[in-house]
N, C-alpha and C positions, 0 to 999 in steps of 0.2 A: 504494500500500500504506500509506503514511504517513497519507493521508486516512482510510483504513479504520480504522486503530488509534485515531485521534482522534475518531472518530464515536461519539456517545453510545450509540446502539443497538448498535454493535459491542461496546462495553465491557460492556454488560449481557449480551450473548450469551456473551462469554468468561467472565464471572463465573458465569453459569448453568452453563456447561459444566464449570467447575472444581468447583462444588458437586455437580453430578450425578456427577462422577467420584469425588469423595470418598465420596459416599453409596453408590456401587456397590461401593467397596472394603470398606465396613463392613457392607454388607447380607449377610444370611444366605445362603450358597452362591451369591452373585452373582445376586440376584433378577432374573428376566427383565424385570420392569417397568422397573427402573433401567437395566438393560443396554440395553433397547430404546430408552429415552429418550436415553441417551448416543449410541447409533448415529445416531439421528435428528438430534440437534443437530450431531454431527460432520459428517454429510453436508451439512447446511445451511451450516455454516461453510466447508466445502471449496468449495462452490459460490460462496458469497459472496466468498471469498478470490480464487478464479479470476476472478470478474467484476471485482473491484477491481484485480487485476493487469493485466487487459486494458484497463482504462480509463485506464492510464498514458499510452496513445497519444492524441495530440491529435485533434480532430475533422478537421483538415485532412489528417493522415496517414491516418486511416481512409478518408476520401473518396478520397484518392489511390490507396490500395490497392484500393478498390472499383472505381474507373475502370479500373485496370490489369487487374483480373480480368475486367471486362466486355469489354475489348479482346481479351484472350487467348481468351475464350469465342467471340467473334465470328470470330476467326481460325481457331479449331478448327472452327467450323461451316462456314466457307468451304472449308476443307481437306476436310471430310467430303463436302460437295456435289461438289467436284471429283473426289474419289475415286469417288463413286457414278456420276457422269457418265461417267468413264473406264471404269468397270466395265461400265456399260450399253452403251457404244460397243463395247467389246471383245466383249461377248456377241453383239451384232448382227453384228459382223464374223465371229465364229466360225461363225455359221450358214451363211456363204457360203464357208467355207474350202475345202470339197471342190470346189465349183463353180469357184473361182478356181484351185485346184490342177490341175483338169482343163482349164481354159481360161485360161492365163496372160495372154492378150491382153485379157481382160475388165478394165475399170475399173469396180469395183462400189462404189456409194455408198449406204450404209444411210441410211434416212430414216424419220421418224415421220409418222403421219397426224395432221394438224392438225384437219381437219373433214371431214364428209361433205356432199355436195350434196343438200339436202333436196328440190330441185326436179328431180332427175334420177332417172328410174326404173331406171337401170342401174348404180346404186351407185358413181358416180364420187366421187372424193375429192381432197383437197389435201394434198400432202406439204410438209415443212419444208425443202426444198432448192430452189434456183433457179439462175439464170444465173451468180451469183457462185460456184457450186459446179460450174460447167461443164455444167450440165444444159441439154439442147437439146430442141426439139420433136421428137416421134416416138421419143425414147429409150424402150427397153423397160423395163417395171417388173415386178419379180419378187418372190417370197418364196422361202424355202428349198424350197418345194414346187412351184415352177414359175412360168410366166408368168401374170400377172394383168391386165396392161394396158399402156398406153403414155402418154407425156407429150403432152397435147393443147395446153396453154398454159404459158408460162413467165414468171414474174416474177423480180425480183432475188433474193428469198430463199424463194420458194415456187414450186410447180408444180402444175398440175391434171392428174389422171390419168383417162383413159377406160378402163374395164375391158373385158375380153374378153366380158363379158355384154352389151355394147352393140352395136347394129347398125352403129355408126360404125367398129367394128374390122374391119379387113381384113388378116388375117395369113396368109401362105402357110404351109401345114402339110401333113404327111404322116403316114400310118399307119406306125408304126415297123416293124411286122411285114410288111405287104404292099406298102409303098411307094406305095399309092394316095394321090394328093394332092388338096388342096382348099383352101378358104379358111375360116379361122375367123372367124365373125361372130355377134354376139349376136342374140337374138330375144325380143320382148316376152312371148311365150308361155312362155318357159322361165327368164327371168332371175331371177324370185323364188324359183326352186328351185335357184339357183346352177348353172345349166346353160347351155352355149353350143352352137354348132352348127358342124360341119365341112360347109360347103356346096360346091356345084359339083363333086361327086365323079362319077366316070364311072358310067354305068349298069351296066357289067359289073364293078364293083369287087369286091374280095375282102375287104373290111372285115368284121370280126366284132365282136360285143359283147365288151368286155373288152380290145380292142386299145388300145395306148398311142399317143396322138397328140402329135407334137412339131413344132416350127417347122422349116421346110425351109431357111431361110436364103437363099432365092433373091431376095428383094425388097430386100435391103440395109438393111432396117429392124430385123429381128430376127436375132440370130445363129442358126446352125444347131443343132438338137437341144435347144432349150429345151423342157422338158416342159410340156405344156398340161393333159392329163387323159386319161381313158380313155373309150372308147365305151360309152355306156349303152344306146342302141338305134338302129336304122336306120329311117328314115322316108321317105315319098314325098310330095313337095309337089304337091298336086292342082292348084294354080294354074298352075305352069309345068312340070309333069311332070318335075321334077328330083328327084334323090335327095339325101338329106343324112343325116349321123349326128349324133345328140345326144351331146354330150361333157360329161362331169362333171369339172370341174377338181379337181386334188388339193388345192387351197386353197379354203377358204370365203371367197370374195371379199367377201361381204356384211359380214363382221365383222373384217377385217384392221385391225390397229392400227399395224403397222410393215411396211416393205417395203424394197426396194433398187432403185436405178436403175442400169442398165448404160450408162454414159456413153461408153464406147468399146469396140470389139472389132475383130478382124481382119475386113475385108470390109464394114465399116459404110459405107453410102452406095453400095455397088457392087451393081448389078442383074445377077444371074447368070441365064443362060438354061439 
């Protein structure tokens, strides 16, 4: 402030302000011209005074304050990221709350899709969970809408998933209404339409369009009653004279961006007759 008062330009500014103030007092009815000039100069003086006051701090002090603010901002950003990550994880877990509630033995591990396999025609993908998360080969992979595949390969922090659209899938399943059983396996003819097949069904089956298909739980790979989809149509294979049902999954497997792995459940690894 002392430097401001000794500055030549500042002295001129103050003298000008005094002159304008005196003139405004003697002007007829407080002329708007003089009044406006006084206001303008007053504002400029206030701004200049504030700037002079703030310049009392040394350059080192200002730099120190700036660094402290940068540090605090970085910490706040990290806290925000942690909060958003926790919120996202909770949202994923909430999707499977009802499933976990109905099946307490399930160990459900939410995961995100890292990438799709461009060389696979049956929409396989890689998840961001691996052996360090207790993921094992053949673990079922689901969404909140039902079974979508199984773990085919496991790395430390990732795993590859084959979908139920793939012919490599062999999952024991039953018609929830009629108890007709068969094997869920994909087919190149249907995969691009997000359809799979219930194969090896009996010739005298009672399956109807619209019936719900679920896992049977007999192979020890998939727990019982995981929803797969609904019957879209019944077909006859002219090559081997067998019947099969075209099944539409409740999840669009071609576009999933997140899923969950069932890493443990009652009956895992037990083959039931």
